[in-house]
Biopython code that builds the backbone (N, CA, C, O; Angstrom):
import numpy as np
from Bio.PDB.StructureBuilder import StructureBuilder

atoms = [
    (1, "VAL", "N", (25.374, 33.307, -62.800)),
    (1, "VAL", "CA", (26.218, 34.033, -62.296)),
    (1, "VAL", "C", (26.217, 35.493, -62.470)),
    (1, "VAL", "O", (26.415, 35.741, -63.660)),
    (2, "GLN", "N", (26.065, 36.629, -61.722)),
    (2, "GLN", "CA", (25.584, 38.103, -61.987)),
    (2, "GLN", "C", (26.518, 39.105, -61.027)),
    (2, "GLN", "O", (26.403, 39.055, -59.803)),
    (3, "LEU", "N", (27.347, 39.915, -61.606)),
    (3, "LEU", "CA", (28.069, 40.544, -60.617)),
    (3, "LEU", "C", (28.271, 42.005, -61.129)),
    (3, "LEU", "O", (28.998, 42.332, -62.067)),
    (4, "VAL", "N", (27.397, 42.944, -60.246)),
    (4, "VAL", "CA", (27.298, 44.134, -60.392)),
    (4, "VAL", "C", (27.882, 45.216, -59.669)),
    (4, "VAL", "O", (27.560, 45.532, -58.524)),
    (5, "GLU", "N", (28.845, 45.836, -60.445)),
    (5, "GLU", "CA", (29.474, 46.591, -59.673)),
    (5, "GLU", "C", (28.916, 48.264, -59.773)),
    (5, "GLU", "O", (28.275, 48.816, -60.667)),
    (6, "SER", "N", (29.334, 48.685, -58.744)),
    (6, "SER", "CA", (28.744, 50.736, -58.784)),
    (6, "SER", "C", (29.821, 51.282, -57.892)),
    (6, "SER", "O", (30.529, 50.480, -57.283)),
    (7, "GLY", "N", (30.052, 52.857, -57.730)),
    (7, "GLY", "CA", (30.722, 53.298, -57.271)),
    (7, "GLY", "C", (31.796, 54.261, -57.582)),
    (7, "GLY", "O", (32.480, 55.046, -56.924)),
    (8, "GLY", "N", (31.673, 53.839, -59.111)),
    (8, "GLY", "CA", (32.852, 54.613, -59.677)),
    (8, "GLY", "C", (32.516, 55.820, -59.979)),
    (8, "GLY", "O", (31.374, 56.220, -59.748)),
    (9, "GLY", "N", (33.686, 56.792, -60.685)),
    (9, "GLY", "CA", (33.327, 58.122, -60.377)),
    (9, "GLY", "C", (34.520, 59.214, -61.080)),
    (9, "GLY", "O", (35.542, 58.602, -61.390)),
    (10, "LEU", "N", (34.557, 60.301, -61.299)),
    (10, "LEU", "CA", (35.411, 60.981, -61.255)),
    (10, "LEU", "C", (35.613, 61.550, -59.578)),
    (10, "LEU", "O", (34.774, 61.920, -58.756)),
    (11, "VAL", "N", (37.208, 61.423, -59.499)),
    (11, "VAL", "CA", (37.773, 61.970, -58.144)),
    (11, "VAL", "C", (38.663, 62.576, -58.230)),
    (11, "VAL", "O", (39.240, 62.640, -59.315)),
    (12, "GLN", "N", (39.127, 63.257, -57.128)),
    (12, "GLN", "CA", (40.273, 64.283, -57.376)),
    (12, "GLN", "C", (41.528, 63.688, -56.609)),
    (12, "GLN", "O", (41.444, 63.235, -55.468)),
    (13, "PRO", "N", (42.966, 63.744, -57.517)),
    (13, "PRO", "CA", (44.171, 62.937, -56.491)),
    (13, "PRO", "C", (44.145, 63.118, -55.167)),
    (13, "PRO", "O", (43.681, 64.056, -54.517)),
    (14, "GLY", "N", (44.646, 62.207, -54.847)),
    (14, "GLY", "CA", (44.278, 62.324, -53.192)),
    (14, "GLY", "C", (43.157, 61.951, -52.156)),
    (14, "GLY", "O", (43.218, 61.794, -50.937)),
    (15, "GLY", "N", (41.807, 61.835, -53.307)),
    (15, "GLY", "CA", (40.729, 61.371, -52.652)),
    (15, "GLY", "C", (40.597, 60.291, -52.751)),
    (15, "GLY", "O", (41.512, 59.658, -53.277)),
    (16, "SER", "N", (39.343, 59.558, -52.269)),
    (16, "SER", "CA", (38.824, 58.572, -51.848)),
    (16, "SER", "C", (37.755, 57.857, -52.431)),
    (16, "SER", "O", (36.817, 58.638, -52.595)),
    (17, "LEU", "N", (37.512, 56.838, -52.775)),
    (17, "LEU", "CA", (36.184, 56.151, -53.621)),
    (17, "LEU", "C", (35.982, 54.797, -53.068)),
    (17, "LEU", "O", (36.917, 54.051, -52.779)),
    (18, "ARG", "N", (34.510, 54.450, -52.905)),
    (18, "ARG", "CA", (34.405, 53.115, -52.509)),
    (18, "ARG", "C", (33.789, 52.400, -53.711)),
    (18, "ARG", "O", (32.700, 52.692, -54.207)),
    (19, "LEU", "N", (34.663, 51.366, -54.151)),
    (19, "LEU", "CA", (33.415, 50.327, -54.894)),
    (19, "LEU", "C", (32.806, 49.308, -54.275)),
    (19, "LEU", "O", (33.340, 48.678, -53.362)),
    (20, "SER", "N", (31.339, 49.012, -54.847)),
    (20, "SER", "CA", (30.945, 47.682, -54.725)),
    (20, "SER", "C", (30.595, 46.911, -55.411)),
    (20, "SER", "O", (30.359, 47.466, -56.484)),
    (21, "CYS", "N", (30.341, 45.601, -55.480)),
    (21, "CYS", "CA", (29.917, 44.856, -56.417)),
    (21, "CYS", "C", (29.182, 43.698, -55.525)),
    (21, "CYS", "O", (29.745, 43.126, -54.593)),
    (22, "GLU", "N", (27.711, 43.412, -55.990)),
    (22, "GLU", "CA", (26.641, 42.930, -55.452)),
    (22, "GLU", "C", (26.737, 41.523, -56.407)),
    (22, "GLU", "O", (26.701, 41.606, -57.635)),
    (23, "ALA", "N", (26.842, 40.439, -55.816)),
    (23, "ALA", "CA", (27.221, 39.019, -56.881)),
    (23, "ALA", "C", (25.530, 38.255, -56.201)),
    (23, "ALA", "O", (25.057, 38.385, -55.072)),
    (24, "SER", "N", (24.988, 37.509, -57.356)),
    (24, "SER", "CA", (24.198, 36.582, -57.171)),
    (24, "SER", "C", (24.351, 35.385, -58.035)),
    (24, "SER", "O", (25.083, 35.516, -59.017)),
    (25, "GLY", "N", (23.745, 34.174, -57.815)),
    (25, "GLY", "CA", (23.743, 33.170, -58.876)),
    (25, "GLY", "C", (24.684, 32.028, -58.458)),
    (25, "GLY", "O", (25.077, 31.119, -59.190)),
    (26, "PHE", "N", (24.986, 32.225, -57.140)),
    (26, "PHE", "CA", (26.589, 31.161, -56.697)),
    (26, "PHE", "C", (26.654, 31.516, -55.282)),
    (26, "PHE", "O", (26.103, 32.523, -54.838)),
    (27, "THR", "N", (27.362, 30.646, -54.533)),
    (27, "THR", "CA", (27.135, 30.415, -53.211)),
    (27, "THR", "C", (27.948, 31.805, -52.782)),
    (27, "THR", "O", (28.869, 31.423, -52.061)),
    (28, "PHE", "N", (27.994, 33.040, -52.896)),
    (28, "PHE", "CA", (29.057, 33.946, -52.470)),
    (28, "PHE", "C", (30.016, 33.868, -51.071)),
    (28, "PHE", "O", (31.132, 34.353, -50.885)),
    (29, "SER", "N", (29.244, 33.152, -50.252)),
    (29, "SER", "CA", (30.456, 32.913, -48.968)),
    (29, "SER", "C", (31.547, 31.992, -49.325)),
    (29, "SER", "O", (32.619, 31.990, -48.720)),
    (30, "SER", "N", (31.310, 31.312, -50.181)),
    (30, "SER", "CA", (32.364, 30.284, -50.412)),
    (30, "SER", "C", (33.429, 30.379, -51.523)),
    (30, "SER", "O", (34.175, 29.541, -52.031)),
    (31, "ALA", "N", (33.213, 31.846, -51.739)),
    (31, "ALA", "CA", (34.161, 31.997, -53.536)),
    (31, "ALA", "C", (35.216, 33.476, -52.897)),
    (31, "ALA", "O", (34.956, 34.495, -52.257)),
    (32, "VAL", "N", (36.333, 32.936, -53.433)),
    (32, "VAL", "CA", (37.148, 34.101, -53.353)),
    (32, "VAL", "C", (36.513, 34.873, -54.441)),
    (32, "VAL", "O", (35.886, 34.389, -55.384)),
    (33, "MET", "N", (36.767, 36.277, -54.187)),
    (33, "MET", "CA", (36.825, 37.435, -54.994)),
    (33, "MET", "C", (37.696, 38.049, -55.083)),
    (33, "MET", "O", (38.541, 38.066, -54.187)),
    (34, "ARG", "N", (37.841, 38.979, -56.506)),
    (34, "ARG", "CA", (39.003, 39.542, -57.098)),
    (34, "ARG", "C", (37.973, 40.923, -57.643)),
    (34, "ARG", "O", (36.789, 41.070, -57.947)),
    (35, "TRP", "N", (39.197, 41.785, -57.554)),
    (35, "TRP", "CA", (39.116, 43.404, -58.473)),
    (35, "TRP", "C", (39.966, 43.416, -59.368)),
    (35, "TRP", "O", (41.087, 43.347, -58.864)),
    (36, "TYR", "N", (39.994, 43.479, -60.635)),
    (36, "TYR", "CA", (40.847, 43.541, -61.605)),
    (36, "TYR", "C", (40.746, 45.143, -61.960)),
    (36, "TYR", "O", (40.140, 45.934, -61.237)),
    (37, "ARG", "N", (41.183, 45.383, -62.745)),
    (37, "ARG", "CA", (41.237, 46.915, -63.662)),
    (37, "ARG", "C", (42.114, 47.153, -64.765)),
    (37, "ARG", "O", (43.223, 46.618, -64.770)),
    (38, "GLN", "N", (41.654, 48.076, -65.928)),
    (38, "GLN", "CA", (42.130, 47.958, -67.381)),
    (38, "GLN", "C", (42.300, 49.226, -67.402)),
    (38, "GLN", "O", (41.221, 49.813, -67.322)),
    (39, "ALA", "N", (43.260, 49.957, -67.480)),
    (39, "ALA", "CA", (43.338, 51.377, -67.995)),
    (39, "ALA", "C", (43.458, 51.398, -69.614)),
    (39, "ALA", "O", (43.484, 50.333, -70.231)),
    (40, "PRO", "N", (43.525, 52.585, -70.246)),
    (40, "PRO", "CA", (43.638, 52.732, -71.539)),
    (40, "PRO", "C", (44.849, 51.920, -72.291)),
    (40, "PRO", "O", (45.882, 51.903, -71.621)),
    (41, "GLY", "N", (44.916, 51.304, -73.442)),
    (41, "GLY", "CA", (45.953, 50.587, -74.073)),
    (41, "GLY", "C", (47.074, 49.902, -73.030)),
    (41, "GLY", "O", (48.301, 49.895, -73.129)),
    (42, "LYS", "N", (46.074, 49.239, -71.833)),
    (42, "LYS", "CA", (46.757, 48.627, -70.841)),
    (42, "LYS", "C", (46.259, 47.291, -70.939)),
    (42, "LYS", "O", (45.260, 47.027, -71.607)),
    (43, "GLU", "N", (47.075, 46.222, -70.144)),
    (43, "GLU", "CA", (46.331, 44.581, -70.107)),
    (43, "GLU", "C", (45.425, 44.993, -68.437)),
    (43, "GLU", "O", (45.752, 45.736, -67.511)),
    (44, "ARG", "N", (44.214, 44.113, -68.653)),
    (44, "ARG", "CA", (43.678, 43.712, -67.124)),
    (44, "ARG", "C", (44.685, 43.245, -66.438)),
    (44, "ARG", "O", (45.412, 42.306, -66.764)),
    (45, "GLU", "N", (44.770, 44.197, -65.030)),
    (45, "GLU", "CA", (45.736, 43.559, -63.698)),
    (45, "GLU", "C", (44.696, 43.198, -62.813)),
    (45, "GLU", "O", (43.520, 43.548, -62.722)),
    (46, "LEU", "N", (45.447, 42.376, -62.150)),
    (46, "LEU", "CA", (44.615, 42.313, -60.645)),
    (46, "LEU", "C", (44.887, 43.605, -59.615)),
    (46, "LEU", "O", (45.906, 44.280, -59.471)),
    (47, "VAL", "N", (43.787, 43.677, -59.058)),
    (47, "VAL", "CA", (43.972, 44.643, -58.338)),
    (47, "VAL", "C", (44.337, 44.560, -56.323)),
    (47, "VAL", "O", (45.029, 45.033, -55.422)),
    (48, "ALA", "N", (43.247, 43.580, -56.641)),
    (48, "ALA", "CA", (42.880, 43.157, -54.753)),
    (48, "ALA", "C", (42.212, 41.855, -54.991)),
    (48, "ALA", "O", (41.625, 41.692, -56.061)),
    (49, "ARG", "N", (42.242, 40.962, -54.153)),
    (49, "ARG", "CA", (41.741, 39.496, -53.997)),
    (49, "ARG", "C", (41.469, 39.396, -52.156)),
    (49, "ARG", "O", (42.182, 39.989, -51.346)),
    (50, "ILE", "N", (40.397, 38.595, -51.824)),
    (50, "ILE", "CA", (40.142, 38.292, -50.698)),
    (50, "ILE", "C", (39.322, 36.758, -50.687)),
    (50, "ILE", "O", (38.366, 36.272, -51.291)),
    (51, "SER", "N", (40.114, 36.392, -49.823)),
    (51, "SER", "CA", (39.489, 34.660, -49.566)),
    (51, "SER", "C", (38.026, 34.967, -49.176)),
    (51, "SER", "O", (37.526, 36.087, -49.063)),
    (52, "SER", "N", (37.313, 33.536, -48.956)),
    (52, "SER", "CA", (35.936, 33.871, -48.915)),
    (52, "SER", "C", (35.550, 34.054, -47.431)),
    (52, "SER", "O", (34.570, 34.762, -47.198)),
    (53, "ALA", "N", (36.109, 33.581, -46.573)),
    (53, "ALA", "CA", (35.388, 34.179, -45.434)),
    (53, "ALA", "C", (36.311, 35.631, -45.184)),
    (53, "ALA", "O", (36.224, 36.205, -44.098)),
    (54, "GLY", "N", (36.927, 36.005, -45.950)),
    (54, "GLY", "CA", (37.343, 37.539, -45.661)),
    (54, "GLY", "C", (39.059, 37.903, -45.062)),
    (54, "GLY", "O", (39.689, 38.961, -45.072)),
    (55, "GLY", "N", (39.438, 36.481, -44.553)),
    (55, "GLY", "CA", (40.683, 36.468, -43.450)),
    (55, "GLY", "C", (42.222, 36.640, -44.439)),
    (55, "GLY", "O", (43.335, 36.990, -44.047)),
    (56, "SER", "N", (41.920, 36.377, -45.368)),
    (56, "SER", "CA", (42.942, 36.928, -46.212)),
    (56, "SER", "C", (43.088, 37.822, -47.466)),
    (56, "SER", "O", (42.202, 37.595, -48.290)),
    (57, "THR", "N", (43.843, 38.638, -47.775)),
    (57, "THR", "CA", (43.787, 39.536, -48.808)),
    (57, "THR", "C", (45.037, 39.603, -49.416)),
    (57, "THR", "O", (45.987, 39.548, -48.635)),
    (58, "ILE", "N", (45.367, 39.738, -50.949)),
    (58, "ILE", "CA", (46.361, 40.153, -51.592)),
    (58, "ILE", "C", (45.895, 41.164, -52.486)),
    (58, "ILE", "O", (44.893, 41.148, -53.201)),
    (59, "TYR", "N", (47.049, 42.330, -52.297)),
    (59, "TYR", "CA", (47.230, 43.566, -53.408)),
    (59, "TYR", "C", (48.158, 43.698, -54.160)),
    (59, "TYR", "O", (49.308, 43.514, -53.759)),
    (60, "ALA", "N", (47.911, 44.013, -55.302)),
    (60, "ALA", "CA", (49.015, 44.551, -56.288)),
    (60, "ALA", "C", (49.864, 45.719, -55.404)),
    (60, "ALA", "O", (49.447, 46.610, -54.664)),
    (61, "ASP", "N", (51.108, 45.365, -55.764)),
    (61, "ASP", "CA", (52.091, 46.298, -55.197)),
    (61, "ASP", "C", (51.845, 47.802, -55.446)),
    (61, "ASP", "O", (52.105, 48.693, -54.638)),
    (62, "SER", "N", (51.284, 47.971, -56.724)),
    (62, "SER", "CA", (51.017, 49.628, -56.908)),
    (62, "SER", "C", (49.835, 50.336, -56.011)),
    (62, "SER", "O", (49.649, 51.548, -55.902)),
    (63, "VAL", "N", (49.029, 49.201, -55.353)),
    (63, "VAL", "CA", (47.844, 49.898, -54.426)),
    (63, "VAL", "C", (47.921, 49.660, -53.321)),
    (63, "VAL", "O", (46.960, 50.027, -52.644)),
    (64, "LYS", "N", (49.277, 48.818, -52.472)),
    (64, "LYS", "CA", (49.143, 48.201, -51.246)),
    (64, "LYS", "C", (49.289, 49.437, -50.402)),
    (64, "LYS", "O", (49.923, 50.357, -50.918)),
    (65, "GLY", "N", (48.797, 49.617, -49.163)),
    (65, "GLY", "CA", (48.506, 50.776, -48.185)),
    (65, "GLY", "C", (47.776, 51.973, -48.792)),
    (65, "GLY", "O", (47.956, 53.137, -48.432)),
    (66, "ARG", "N", (46.909, 51.559, -49.779)),
    (66, "ARG", "CA", (45.854, 52.406, -50.289)),
    (66, "ARG", "C", (44.816, 51.957, -50.463)),
    (66, "ARG", "O", (43.937, 52.687, -50.007)),
    (67, "PHE", "N", (44.382, 50.881, -51.017)),
    (67, "PHE", "CA", (43.227, 50.350, -50.989)),
    (67, "PHE", "C", (43.359, 49.304, -50.531)),
    (67, "PHE", "O", (44.403, 48.653, -50.504)),
    (68, "ILE", "N", (42.009, 48.912, -49.984)),
    (68, "ILE", "CA", (41.635, 47.728, -48.910)),
    (68, "ILE", "C", (40.497, 47.149, -49.493)),
    (68, "ILE", "O", (39.482, 47.843, -49.532)),
    (69, "ILE", "N", (40.474, 46.221, -49.870)),
    (69, "ILE", "CA", (38.979, 44.985, -50.222)),
    (69, "ILE", "C", (38.603, 44.137, -48.957)),
    (69, "ILE", "O", (39.343, 43.645, -48.104)),
    (70, "SER", "N", (37.082, 44.106, -49.098)),
    (70, "SER", "CA", (36.820, 43.815, -47.810)),
    (70, "SER", "C", (35.411, 43.279, -47.940)),
    (70, "SER", "O", (34.659, 44.183, -48.304)),
    (71, "ARG", "N", (34.787, 42.111, -47.768)),
    (71, "ARG", "CA", (33.204, 41.602, -47.576)),
    (71, "ARG", "C", (32.496, 41.573, -47.139)),
    (71, "ARG", "O", (32.839, 41.935, -46.014)),
    (72, "ASP", "N", (30.901, 41.258, -47.116)),
    (72, "ASP", "CA", (30.052, 41.120, -46.307)),
    (72, "ASP", "C", (28.968, 40.067, -46.830)),
    (72, "ASP", "O", (27.950, 40.214, -47.506)),
    (73, "ASN", "N", (29.496, 39.099, -46.335)),
    (73, "ASN", "CA", (28.763, 37.977, -47.060)),
    (73, "ASN", "C", (27.408, 37.805, -46.834)),
    (73, "ASN", "O", (26.750, 37.009, -47.505)),
    (74, "GLY", "N", (26.714, 38.786, -45.545)),
    (74, "GLY", "CA", (25.390, 38.744, -45.474)),
    (74, "GLY", "C", (24.762, 39.478, -46.600)),
    (74, "GLY", "O", (23.565, 39.257, -46.778)),
    (75, "LYS", "N", (25.190, 40.074, -47.165)),
    (75, "LYS", "CA", (24.976, 41.115, -48.285)),
    (75, "LYS", "C", (25.550, 40.560, -49.485)),
    (75, "LYS", "O", (25.309, 41.169, -50.526)),
    (76, "ASN", "N", (26.125, 39.726, -49.532)),
    (76, "ASN", "CA", (26.393, 39.086, -51.218)),
    (76, "ASN", "C", (27.498, 40.473, -51.980)),
    (76, "ASN", "O", (27.503, 40.831, -53.157)),
    (77, "THR", "N", (28.364, 41.028, -50.797)),
    (77, "THR", "CA", (28.674, 41.988, -51.676)),
    (77, "THR", "C", (30.218, 42.017, -50.975)),
    (77, "THR", "O", (30.581, 41.546, -49.897)),
    (78, "VAL", "N", (31.104, 42.870, -52.170)),
    (78, "VAL", "CA", (32.203, 43.075, -52.124)),
    (78, "VAL", "C", (32.451, 44.337, -52.223)),
    (78, "VAL", "O", (31.594, 45.103, -52.664)),
    (79, "TYR", "N", (33.931, 44.850, -51.742)),
    (79, "TYR", "CA", (34.066, 46.280, -51.309)),
    (79, "TYR", "C", (35.515, 46.571, -51.926)),
    (79, "TYR", "O", (36.461, 45.841, -51.632)),
    (80, "LEU", "N", (35.676, 47.818, -52.915)),
    (80, "LEU", "CA", (37.109, 47.827, -52.617)),
    (80, "LEU", "C", (37.075, 49.697, -52.331)),
    (80, "LEU", "O", (36.625, 50.581, -53.060)),
    (81, "GLN", "N", (37.835, 49.798, -50.797)),
    (81, "GLN", "CA", (37.766, 51.295, -50.331)),
    (81, "GLN", "C", (39.216, 51.465, -51.245)),
    (81, "GLN", "O", (40.080, 50.604, -51.412)),
    (82, "MET", "N", (39.187, 52.802, -51.752)),
    (82, "MET", "CA", (40.547, 53.427, -52.510)),
    (82, "MET", "C", (40.731, 54.496, -52.153)),
    (82, "MET", "O", (39.898, 55.367, -52.400)),
    (83, "ASN", "N", (41.945, 54.785, -51.420)),
    (83, "ASN", "CA", (42.621, 55.975, -50.801)),
    (83, "ASN", "C", (43.241, 56.341, -51.376)),
    (83, "ASN", "O", (43.476, 55.854, -52.482)),
    (84, "SER", "N", (43.930, 57.592, -50.817)),
    (84, "SER", "CA", (44.618, 58.388, -51.483)),
    (84, "SER", "C", (45.120, 57.719, -53.182)),
    (84, "SER", "O", (46.136, 57.141, -53.568)),
    (85, "VAL", "N", (43.747, 58.179, -53.924)),
    (85, "VAL", "CA", (43.871, 57.910, -55.375)),
    (85, "VAL", "C", (44.882, 58.674, -56.229)),
    (85, "VAL", "O", (45.421, 59.682, -55.773)),
    (86, "LYS", "N", (45.104, 58.304, -57.236)),
    (86, "LYS", "CA", (46.224, 58.692, -58.084)),
    (86, "LYS", "C", (45.736, 59.094, -59.561)),
    (86, "LYS", "O", (44.598, 58.650, -59.718)),
    (87, "PRO", "N", (46.073, 59.600, -60.402)),
    (87, "PRO", "CA", (45.939, 59.645, -61.929)),
    (87, "PRO", "C", (46.111, 58.127, -62.452)),
    (87, "PRO", "O", (45.364, 57.403, -63.110)),
    (88, "GLU", "N", (47.288, 57.952, -61.943)),
    (88, "GLU", "CA", (47.543, 56.298, -62.500)),
    (88, "GLU", "C", (46.562, 55.355, -62.332)),
    (88, "GLU", "O", (46.443, 54.460, -63.168)),
    (89, "ASP", "N", (45.562, 55.447, -61.008)),
    (89, "ASP", "CA", (44.568, 54.616, -60.899)),
    (89, "ASP", "C", (43.555, 54.543, -61.802)),
    (89, "ASP", "O", (42.861, 53.526, -61.799)),
    (90, "THR", "N", (43.305, 55.517, -62.661)),
    (90, "THR", "CA", (42.405, 55.789, -63.799)),
    (90, "THR", "C", (42.172, 54.813, -64.336)),
    (90, "THR", "O", (43.158, 54.387, -64.938)),
    (91, "ALA", "N", (40.982, 53.986, -64.456)),
    (91, "ALA", "CA", (40.668, 52.732, -65.053)),
    (91, "ALA", "C", (39.329, 52.252, -64.818)),
    (91, "ALA", "O", (38.639, 52.778, -63.945)),
    (92, "ILE", "N", (38.785, 51.031, -65.718)),
    (92, "ILE", "CA", (37.676, 50.569, -65.403)),
    (92, "ILE", "C", (38.024, 49.437, -64.338)),
    (92, "ILE", "O", (39.143, 48.927, -64.397)),
    (93, "TYR", "N", (37.296, 49.102, -63.559)),
    (93, "TYR", "CA", (37.329, 47.916, -62.284)),
    (93, "TYR", "C", (36.277, 47.593, -62.854)),
    (93, "TYR", "O", (35.280, 48.086, -63.382)),
    (94, "TYR", "N", (37.035, 46.050, -62.471)),
    (94, "TYR", "CA", (35.853, 44.795, -62.485)),
    (94, "TYR", "C", (36.149, 43.995, -61.532)),
    (94, "TYR", "O", (37.217, 43.806, -60.949)),
    (95, "CYS", "N", (34.743, 43.359, -61.362)),
    (95, "CYS", "CA", (34.893, 42.524, -60.263)),
    (95, "CYS", "C", (34.788, 40.822, -61.148)),
    (95, "CYS", "O", (34.428, 40.602, -62.305)),
    (96, "TYR", "N", (35.346, 39.637, -59.861)),
    (96, "TYR", "CA", (35.963, 38.775, -60.937)),
    (96, "TYR", "C", (35.262, 37.403, -59.840)),
    (96, "TYR", "O", (35.725, 37.219, -58.715)),
    (97, "ALA", "N", (34.532, 36.859, -60.202)),
    (97, "ALA", "CA", (34.344, 35.567, -59.279)),
    (97, "ALA", "C", (34.009, 34.500, -60.298)),
    (97, "ALA", "O", (33.579, 34.836, -61.401)),
    (98, "VAL", "N", (34.203, 33.119, -59.952)),
    (98, "VAL", "CA", (33.567, 32.010, -60.265)),
    (98, "VAL", "C", (33.630, 32.207, -62.157)),
    (98, "VAL", "O", (32.690, 31.923, -62.900)),
    (99, "ALA", "N", (34.631, 32.611, -62.490)),
    (99, "ALA", "CA", (34.910, 32.529, -63.635)),
    (99, "ALA", "C", (34.119, 33.424, -64.624)),
    (99, "ALA", "O", (34.224, 33.416, -65.850)),
    (100, "SER", "N", (33.310, 34.197, -63.864)),
    (100, "SER", "CA", (32.834, 35.227, -64.511)),
    (100, "SER", "C", (33.045, 36.465, -64.138)),
    (100, "SER", "O", (33.683, 36.582, -63.092)),
    (101, "TRP", "N", (32.515, 37.991, -64.970)),
    (101, "TRP", "CA", (33.374, 39.097, -64.765)),
    (101, "TRP", "C", (31.955, 39.976, -64.748)),
    (101, "TRP", "O", (30.911, 39.751, -65.361)),
    (102, "GLY", "N", (32.214, 40.817, -64.032)),
    (102, "GLY", "CA", (30.769, 42.121, -63.809)),
    (102, "GLY", "C", (31.187, 42.849, -65.303)),
    (102, "GLY", "O", (32.111, 42.485, -66.031)),
    (103, "GLN", "N", (30.309, 43.902, -65.533)),
    (103, "GLN", "CA", (30.391, 44.803, -66.502)),
    (103, "GLN", "C", (31.168, 46.056, -66.404)),
    (103, "GLN", "O", (31.195, 46.880, -67.318)),
    (104, "GLY", "N", (31.908, 46.213, -65.096)),
    (104, "GLY", "CA", (32.807, 47.341, -64.907)),
    (104, "GLY", "C", (32.402, 48.729, -64.525)),
    (104, "GLY", "O", (31.280, 49.145, -64.813)),
    (105, "THR", "N", (33.125, 49.331, -63.998)),
    (105, "THR", "CA", (32.740, 50.934, -63.052)),
    (105, "THR", "C", (33.710, 51.670, -63.607)),
    (105, "THR", "O", (34.838, 51.260, -63.332)),
    (106, "GLN", "N", (33.658, 52.656, -64.322)),
    (106, "GLN", "CA", (34.676, 53.728, -64.921)),
    (106, "GLN", "C", (35.241, 54.301, -63.397)),
    (106, "GLN", "O", (34.369, 54.486, -62.548)),
    (107, "VAL", "N", (36.592, 54.573, -63.044)),
    (107, "VAL", "CA", (37.118, 55.634, -62.161)),
    (107, "VAL", "C", (38.093, 56.310, -62.716)),
    (107, "VAL", "O", (39.024, 55.761, -63.305)),
    (108, "THR", "N", (37.949, 57.773, -62.557)),
    (108, "THR", "CA", (38.655, 58.866, -63.529)),
    (108, "THR", "C", (39.180, 59.544, -62.113)),
    (108, "THR", "O", (38.485, 59.912, -61.166)),
    (109, "VAL", "N", (40.626, 59.598, -62.257)),
    (109, "VAL", "CA", (41.349, 60.147, -60.932)),
    (109, "VAL", "C", (41.855, 61.388, -61.648)),
    (109, "VAL", "O", (42.816, 61.210, -62.396)),
    (110, "SER", "N", (41.242, 62.924, -61.512)),
    (110, "SER", "CA", (41.645, 63.986, -62.158)),
    (110, "SER", "C", (41.521, 65.121, -61.477)),
    (110, "SER", "O", (40.572, 65.238, -60.702)),
    (111, "SER", "N", (42.341, 66.037, -61.620)),
    (111, "SER", "CA", (41.722, 67.445, -60.640)),
    (111, "SER", "C", (41.136, 68.384, -62.093)),
    (111, "SER", "O", (40.602, 69.483, -61.944)),
]
sb = StructureBuilder()
sb.init_structure("model")
sb.init_model(0)
sb.init_chain("A")
sb.init_seg("    ")
for serial, (resi, resn, name, xyz) in enumerate(atoms, 1):
    if name == "N":
        sb.init_residue(resn, " ", resi, " ")
    sb.init_atom(name, np.array(xyz, "f"), 0.0, 1.0, " ", f" {name:<3s}", serial, name[0])
structure = sb.get_structure()
């Protein structure tokens, strides 16, 4: 199993960013996909989850209405569209599936 995140970086408060996670080594179209994040000094927390076909999503209260999780089963990729970002969204964002983690991508929200 390999999960490779990309798209992180520095963004100003109120801005947008799209994270991607390209998956391989398992049947992507059958797997629930999740995004987690971990801020300095804090525990890793679930940000969003999407069902295998993409018809069901769940969000943490802290990102509801601002972030959108989606997937393209033809490209074995899951996305996290981050809108109206806040400084408290600063964290390393991880992709998770089939008991495996990606390496993470850093998101920093700062002016």
